[in-house]
C-alpha positions in Angstrom: 38.8 32.6 -43.3 37.7 33.1 -45.7 37.0 31.3 -45.6 35.3 32.1 -47.8 32.7 29.5 -48.3 29.1 31.5 -49.9 26.6 30.6 -50.6 13.7 29.0 -50.7 13.5 30.7 -53.4 11.3 30.3 -56.5 12.3 27.3 -58.7 12.5 27.6 -62.5 10.9 25.0 -64.6 14.0 23.5 -66.1 16.2 23.3 -62.9 16.9 20.1 -61.0 13.4 18.6 -61.7 13.0 15.2 -60.1 11.0 14.1 -63.1 14.1 14.2 -65.3 15.6 10.7 -65.4 19.2 10.1 -66.4 20.4 6.6 -67.1 23.7 7.4 -65.4 22.2 8.9 -62.2 19.2 6.8 -61.1 16.2 8.8 -59.8 15.7 6.7 -56.8 17.8 4.7 -54.5 16.7 1.1 -53.6 13.7 1.3 -51.4 11.5 4.3 -52.2 11.0 5.0 -48.5 14.7 5.1 -47.6 15.6 8.1 -45.5 18.3 10.4 -46.9 21.4 10.1 -44.8 25.2 10.7 -45.2 25.6 6.9 -45.7 23.3 6.7 -48.8 24.6 9.9 -50.4 25.5 9.0 -54.0 28.9 9.5 -55.6 30.7 10.1 -52.3 34.2 9.5 -53.8 33.8 12.3 -56.4 32.2 14.6 -53.8 35.2 14.0 -51.5 37.7 14.7 -54.2 35.9 17.9 -55.2 35.8 18.9 -51.5 39.6 18.4 -51.2 40.0 20.8 -54.2 38.1 23.3 -52.1 40.9 23.3 -49.6 42.8 25.8 -51.7 40.7 28.7 -50.4 40.8 28.0 -46.6 44.5 27.2 -46.6 45.4 30.3 -48.6 43.4 32.5 -46.4 43.1 30.6 -43.1 46.9 30.2 -42.4 47.3 34.0 -42.9 44.7 35.1 -40.4 46.5 34.4 -37.0 49.7 36.2 -37.9 48.7 38.8 -40.5 49.0 41.6 -38.0 52.5 40.6 -37.1 53.5 40.0 -40.7 52.4 43.5 -41.8 54.0 45.0 -38.6 57.3 43.3 -39.5 57.3 44.9 -43.0 55.4 48.2 -42.7 56.1 49.4 -39.2 58.7 52.2 -38.9 60.2 52.6 -35.4 60.8 56.4 -36.0 57.2 57.0 -37.1 54.7 56.3 -34.3 51.8 56.9 -36.7 52.7 53.8 -38.8 51.4 51.6 -36.0 47.9 52.9 -36.6 48.1 52.1 -40.3 48.7 48.4 -39.7 44.9 47.5 -39.7 44.5 49.4 -42.9 47.4 47.6 -44.6 46.0 44.2 -43.4 42.6 45.1 -44.9 44.2 45.8 -48.3 46.2 42.5 -48.1 43.2 40.5 -47.2 41.1 42.2 -50.0 43.7 41.3 -52.6 42.6 37.7 -52.8 38.9 38.3 -53.4 39.7 41.1 -55.8 41.5 38.5 -57.9 38.6 36.1 -57.6 36.2 38.8 -58.7 38.2 39.5 -61.8 38.0 35.9 -63.0 35.0 34.2 -61.5 32.7 34.8 -64.5 35.5 33.9 -66.9 36.1 30.5 -65.2 32.4 29.8 -65.2 32.0 30.5 -68.9 35.2 28.6 -69.8 34.0 25.6 -67.8 30.7 25.6 -69.6 32.5 25.3 -72.9 35.7 23.3 -72.2 34.9 21.3 -69.1 35.1 21.6 -65.3 38.2 19.5 -64.5 40.8 21.4 -66.5 39.8 24.7 -64.8 40.1 23.1 -61.3 43.5 21.4 -62.1 44.9 24.7 -63.5 43.8 26.6 -60.4 45.4 24.1 -58.0 48.7 24.2 -59.9 49.0 27.9 -59.8 47.8 28.0 -56.1 50.8 25.8 -55.2 53.3 28.3 -56.7 51.6 31.4 -55.4 51.4 30.1 -51.8 55.0 29.2 -51.6 56.1 32.5 -53.2 54.0 34.5 -50.8 55.9 33.0 -47.8 59.2 34.2 -49.2 58.0 37.8 -50.0 59.2 40.6 -47.8 57.5 43.7 -49.4 53.9 44.8 -49.4 53.9 45.0 -53.2 55.1 41.4 -53.6 52.6 40.1 -51.0 49.8 41.9 -52.8 50.9 40.4 -56.2 50.9 36.8 -55.0 47.6 37.3 -53.1 45.9 38.7 -56.3 47.3 35.8 -58.4 46.1 33.2 -55.9 42.7 34.9 -55.9 42.5 34.9 -59.7 43.0 31.1 -60.0 40.7 30.5 -57.0 37.9 32.2 -58.8 36.8 28.7 -59.8 34.7 28.2 -56.7 31.5 28.5 -58.8 32.8 25.7 -61.0 33.1 23.4 -58.0 29.6 24.2 -56.9 28.4 23.5 -60.4 30.1 20.1 -60.4 28.3 19.3 -57.2 24.9 20.0 -58.8 26.0 17.9 -61.9 27.3 15.0 -59.8 24.3 14.7 -57.5 21.3 15.5 -59.7 18.5 14.3 -57.4 17.1 17.1 -55.4 16.5 15.1 -52.2 20.3 14.6 -51.8 21.4 18.1 -52.7 21.1 19.6 -49.2 23.7 17.2 -47.9 25.8 17.2 -51.1 26.2 21.0 -51.0 27.3 20.6 -47.3 30.3 18.5 -48.2 32.4 21.4 -49.5 31.6 23.7 -46.6 32.5 20.9 -44.2 35.8 20.4 -45.9 36.3 24.2 -46.0 35.7 24.5 -42.3 37.9 21.5 -41.6 40.7 23.0 -43.7 40.1 26.4 -42.0 40.4 24.8 -38.6 43.7 23.1 -39.5 45.0 26.3 -41.2 44.2 28.5 -38.3 46.0 26.2 -35.8 48.9 25.5 -38.1 49.3 29.1 -39.3 49.3 30.4 -35.7 51.8 27.8 -34.5 54.2 27.8 -37.5 54.5 31.6 -37.9 57.8 32.9 -36.7 59.0 29.4 -35.8 62.3 30.5 -34.3 60.4 32.3 -31.6 57.3 30.0 -31.3 59.0 26.6 -31.8 62.4 27.1 -30.2 63.0 23.5 -29.4 63.0 22.8 -33.2 64.2 26.0 -34.8 65.7 28.1 -32.0 69.4 28.6 -31.0 69.4 25.1 -29.4 66.8 23.6 -31.7 67.0 20.1 -33.1 66.9 21.4 -36.7 69.4 24.1 -36.2 72.2 22.0 -37.7 74.3 24.9 -38.8 74.6 26.1 -35.1 73.5 29.6 -35.8 73.4 31.4 -32.4 70.0 33.0 -33.2 68.3 30.0 -34.7 67.7 28.6 -38.2 69.1 31.3 -40.5 66.6 31.1 -43.4 63.7 31.2 -40.9 65.1 34.4 -39.3 65.1 36.0 -42.8 61.7 34.6 -43.8 59.8 34.2 -40.5 56.4 33.5 -42.1 57.5 31.1 -44.9 56.8 27.9 -43.0 53.0 28.2 -43.1 53.2 29.0 -46.8 55.3 25.9 -47.4 52.8 23.8 -45.6 50.1 25.2 -47.8 52.1 24.5 -51.0 52.9 20.9 -50.1 49.3 20.1 -49.0 47.8 21.6 -52.2 50.4 19.7 -54.3 49.0 16.4 -52.8 45.5 17.5 -53.5 46.4 18.4 -57.1 47.8 14.9 -57.6 44.6 13.3 -56.2 42.4 15.5 -58.4 44.4 14.7 -61.5 44.2 11.0 -60.9 40.7 10.6 -59.7 38.3 13.5 -60.4 35.9 12.9 -63.3 34.6 15.4 -65.7 30.9 16.3 -65.0 30.0 18.6 -67.9 27.6 16.4 -69.9 29.0 17.5 -73.3 32.6 16.5 -72.2 32.0 13.4 -70.1 33.2 11.1 -72.9 36.5 13.0 -73.4 39.7 10.9 -72.9 41.3 11.7 -69.6 44.9 10.7 -69.1 44.7 11.4 -65.4 42.0 8.8 -64.9 44.0 6.3 -67.0 47.1 6.7 -64.8 44.9 6.5 -61.7 43.3 3.2 -62.9 46.8 1.7 -63.4 48.0 2.9 -60.1 44.9 1.5 -58.4 45.4 -1.9 -60.1 49.1 -1.9 -59.1 48.3 -1.2 -55.4 45.6 -3.9 -55.3 47.7 -6.5 -57.0 51.2 -6.0 -55.7 50.9 -4.2 -52.4 47.9 -6.2 -51.0 49.4 -9.5 -52.2 52.7 -8.7 -50.7 51.4 -7.7 -47.2 48.4 -9.9 -46.9 48.9 -13.7 -46.6 45.3 -14.5 -47.2 44.8 -12.2 -50.2 42.9 -13.9 -53.0 41.9 -12.0 -56.1 38.1 -11.9 -56.6 36.3 -10.7 -59.7 34.0 -7.9 -59.0 31.3 -6.6 -61.3 32.1 -3.0 -60.5 33.9 -1.6 -63.6 35.8 0.9 -61.5 37.6 -1.9 -59.5 40.4 -3.5 -61.5 42.1 -6.5 -59.8 43.4 -8.7 -62.6 46.1 -8.2 -65.2 43.7 -7.5 -68.1 44.0 -4.2 -70.0 41.8 -1.5 -68.8 38.7 -1.2 -71.0 38.2 2.2 -72.6 34.6 2.4 -71.3 35.9 2.6 -67.8 37.6 5.9 -68.8 34.9 7.3 -71.0 31.5 7.3 -69.4 28.6 6.6 -71.7 27.0 9.9 -72.6 23.3 10.4 -71.9 21.0 9.6 -74.8 18.7 12.5 -74.0 19.2 15.6 -76.2 20.7 18.7 -74.4 18.3 21.6 -74.0 19.4 24.9 -75.7 21.3 27.2 -73.4 19.6 30.5 -72.5 21.3 33.6 -73.9 23.5 35.5 -71.5 20.9 38.4 -71.4 17.9 36.2 -70.7 19.4 34.2 -67.9 19.3 37.2 -65.5 15.8 36.7 -64.1 14.3 38.8 -61.3 14.6 35.9 -58.9 18.2 35.2 -59.8 19.1 38.9 -59.3 17.4 39.0 -55.9 19.3 35.9 -54.8 22.6 37.3 -56.0 22.1 40.5 -54.0 21.6 38.4 -50.8 24.6 36.4 -51.9 26.5 39.7 -51.9 25.4 41.0 -48.5 26.4 37.9 -46.5 30.2 38.0 -47.3 30.1 41.8 -47.1 29.8 41.6 -43.3 31.0 38.0 -42.7 34.4 38.4 -44.5 34.9 41.7 -42.7 34.4 39.9 -39.3 36.7 37.1 -40.4 39.5 39.6 -41.1 38.9 42.1 -38.3 38.4 39.8 -35.3 41.9 38.2 -35.4 43.5 41.6 -35.9 41.4 43.0 -33.1 42.5 40.1 -30.8 46.2 40.9 -31.7 46.0 44.7 -31.2 47.6 46.0 -28.0 45.4 46.6 -25.0 44.5 50.0 -23.8 43.9 51.0 -20.1 40.5 52.8 -20.7 40.4 54.3 -17.1 37.1 56.2 -17.7 35.2 54.4 -20.6 31.8 55.6 -21.7 29.1 53.6 -23.5 30.9 54.2 -26.9 34.2 55.8 -26.1 36.9 53.1 -25.4 39.8 51.7 -27.4 42.3 48.9 -27.6 42.4 45.2 -28.5 43.1 42.1 -26.4 46.9 41.8 -27.0 46.9 38.0 -27.8 49.9 36.2 -29.5 49.4 34.5 -32.9 49.5 30.9 -31.5 46.7 31.8 -29.0 44.6 33.4 -31.7 45.1 30.5 -34.1 44.3 27.8 -31.6 41.3 29.6 -30.2 39.8 30.3 -33.6 40.4 26.7 -34.6 38.6 25.4 -31.6 35.5 27.2 -32.6 35.9 26.1 -36.1 35.4 22.6 -34.8 32.1 23.8 -33.5 31.1 24.9 -37.0 31.9 21.5 -38.4 29.8 19.8 -35.8 26.9 22.2 -36.4 27.0 21.5 -40.1 27.1 17.8 -39.6 24.5 17.3 -37.0 22.4 20.4 -36.6 22.0 22.2 -39.9 20.4 19.3 -41.9 17.7 18.9 -39.3 17.0 22.6 -39.0 16.8 22.9 -42.8 14.4 20.0 -42.9 12.1 21.8 -40.5 12.1 25.4 -41.5 13.5 25.2 -45.1 16.5 26.7 -46.7 15.3 30.3 -46.8 14.2 29.9 -43.1 17.7 29.0 -42.2 19.1 32.1 -43.9 16.6 34.3 -42.1 17.4 32.7 -38.7 21.1 33.3 -39.2 20.5 36.9 -40.2 18.8 37.5 -36.9 21.9 36.5 -35.0 24.6 38.5 -36.9 23.5 42.0 -35.7 23.5 40.8 -32.0 27.1 39.6 -32.4 28.4 42.8 -34.0 26.6 45.0 -31.5 28.4 43.5 -28.4 31.8 42.4 -29.9 33.7 45.7 -29.3 32.9 45.6 -25.6 35.5 42.8 -25.3 38.1 45.7 -25.1 36.8 46.5 -21.6 37.6 42.9 -20.5 41.1 42.8 -21.8 42.7 42.9 -18.4 40.3 40.5 -16.8 41.8 37.1 -17.5 38.8 35.0 -16.3 36.1 37.1 -17.9 37.5 37.8 -21.4 37.9 34.2 -22.5 34.2 33.2 -21.9 33.1 36.5 -23.5 35.3 35.9 -26.6 33.9 32.4 -26.8 30.3 33.6 -26.7 30.9 36.1 -29.5 32.7 33.6 -31.6 30.2 30.8 -31.0 27.2 32.9 -32.1 29.0 34.1 -35.2 30.2 30.6 -36.2 26.7 29.3 -35.6 25.1 31.9 -37.8 27.6 31.7 -40.7 27.5 27.9 -40.6 23.7 28.1 -41.2 23.8 31.0 -43.6 26.6 30.0 -46.1 25.3 26.6 -47.3 21.7 28.0 -47.3 22.8 30.8 -49.6 24.6 28.4 -51.9 21.5 26.1 -52.2 19.3 29.1 -52.9 21.6 30.3 -55.6 21.6 26.9 -57.2 17.8 26.8 -57.2 17.6 30.3 -58.7 19.5 29.3 -61.9 17.1 29.5 -64.9 18.5 26.3 -66.5 21.0 23.5 -65.7 23.2 24.2 -68.6 24.1 27.7 -67.2 24.9 26.6 -63.7 28.6 27.3 -64.3 27.8 30.8 -65.3 25.4 31.3 -62.4 27.8 30.1 -59.8 30.6 32.0 -61.5 28.4 35.2 -61.1 27.8 34.2 -57.5 31.5 33.8 -56.8 32.2 37.1 -58.5 29.7 39.0 -56.3 31.0 37.0 -53.3 34.5 38.0 -54.1 33.5 41.7 -54.6 31.9 41.7 -51.2 34.9 39.9 -49.6 37.2 42.6 -51.1 35.1 45.6 -50.2 34.3 44.5 -46.7 37.9 44.1 -45.3 39.1 47.3 -47.1 36.3 49.4 -45.5 36.6 47.5 -42.2 40.4 48.0 -42.1 40.1 51.8 -42.8 37.3 52.1 -40.1 39.3 50.1 -37.6 42.4 52.3 -38.1 40.2 55.4 -37.7 38.6 54.0 -34.6 42.0 53.2 -33.1 43.2 56.7 -33.9 40.2 58.5 -32.3 39.9 56.1 -29.4 36.5 54.5 -30.4 37.2 50.9 -31.4 33.5 50.3 -32.0 33.4 52.5 -35.1 33.8 49.6 -37.5 31.5 47.3 -35.5 28.6 49.6 -35.2 29.1 51.8 -38.2 29.6 49.0 -40.7 29.1 45.4 -39.6 25.9 46.0 -37.6 24.3 48.1 -40.4 25.2 45.7 -43.2 23.9 42.7 -41.3 20.7 44.4 -40.5 20.3 45.2 -44.2 20.9 41.5 -45.0 18.2 40.5 -42.5 15.7 43.0 -43.9 16.4 41.8 -47.5 15.9 38.1 -46.6 12.7 38.7 -44.6 11.2 41.4 -46.8 12.2 40.6 -50.4 13.4 37.0 -50.8 10.7 34.4 -51.2 8.3 36.9 -52.6 6.5 36.1 -55.9 6.2 38.8 -58.6 2.6 39.3 -57.5 3.7 40.2 -54.0 2.6 37.0 -52.3 5.2 35.1 -50.3 6.3 31.8 -51.8 5.7 28.8 -49.5 9.0 27.3 -48.6 9.1 23.5 -49.0 10.7 21.7 -46.0 12.9 18.7 -46.5 10.1 16.4 -45.4 7.6 17.8 -48.0 10.3 17.5 -50.7 10.9 13.9 -49.6 7.2 13.1 -50.0 7.1 14.7 -53.4 10.1 12.6 -54.5 8.9 9.4 -53.0 11.6 9.0 -50.4 
């Protein structure tokens, strides 16, 4: 879900200029006319490790989405109080909002700390606490405990801005940055797809996976007549354990392989890289020699590849710092330019409606159906009554569509109409989705009509957010007044993103509960999602891209940028 993952505009003189040359990051790839592709994207290994760290957010949020309705119902529903059933959407809204509330509280803090102490320590600490908070969440059985662990997970995941800053520091050439900034959203969507499917299928395993955990299940070694005992007590712990184990593996990879990108801290000794180098050498020498008859050690000039028994030189662990002097950092007050504030407000509006949809739609799909014998244009109620495995698998299938769109469609669209053009195009689609989504309630009893209708709504929303999120991130990166405040800028972006991601589900949950009570399920769709998405569209078309003199800035397409940079 949350996903999660937000993200032209006027460029400031000191940001990402192609004329700036750094000995460590060459300004051109061999062949000045070489086309920018995924294959020639530089520093792919570091971008991949950074993208793996990004999995913390979709796993923490995505696994929860398919079963959150049933989780809250199992804790908060009171059989003797019929009104408690109507409060479930409201409770789910607060539970979803707890995570971005934690992010909002710490996003600026992580950005400032990373500008002073480095990017990698912030990311490693966030992953370590995420492992603990995910596992503890699965074994919590009160709303208060669930809220606590969600807030804590959100606080340590406020480092999303740090990851975006590292992307800009790892890939400095502007012609590569469109694709470089897509790597994390691609991993986010991939993780979200897996989390939705796994969360939906692993929730309440005694019921949903009876052949493994049920009364006659293979893993019911104790012979409990109802199923595996601890899973009966904690029916939603298995998805949380999956999250914890996965993030633990990511933490290990990041510790061993991720390099510091803050220029002032690049030459700092890193014990994780040292251990990683020795492990790489051990695997190359002992494992490959043992299982490959024809293995012959070959000396390679790449200093990162160690295949002999010589000690690891220190310069492999401590990159040579740039000889260019660092420009002074703008003061905290002067960095908030008009252009940056305009971009930040757009960055706020996108998750305000997108995160609400991400939370509401699965809850809406799980809500019980309602007969609606005499519906009017606006007066009808009920959900679609789907089970959590169906919801998880269906949402995951359309998550795959988002990945394919990001891989094969978005770069070409961005090249033709520019980054701001992509954002504007997406903002034209969102209102249409929110206008027609609640009418799915009228198709709840029509088996052959509701699935294609649900698919149409989901596809349009996924297509729009797949285009809008990376566009907003690139625009925010370009709006920073200087490179040495990128951590603070992306921290501010993550803070407003988290604020919107918290406010949206809370307001949406309250409105959904109200609509369910009065019999008008469309209250939240028309009275909140539609209005906010229209506001976002008006802002992107009417305000963004305007110079201070009122003239619209001409948006460079990828092709024009390529000519300017000589590619």
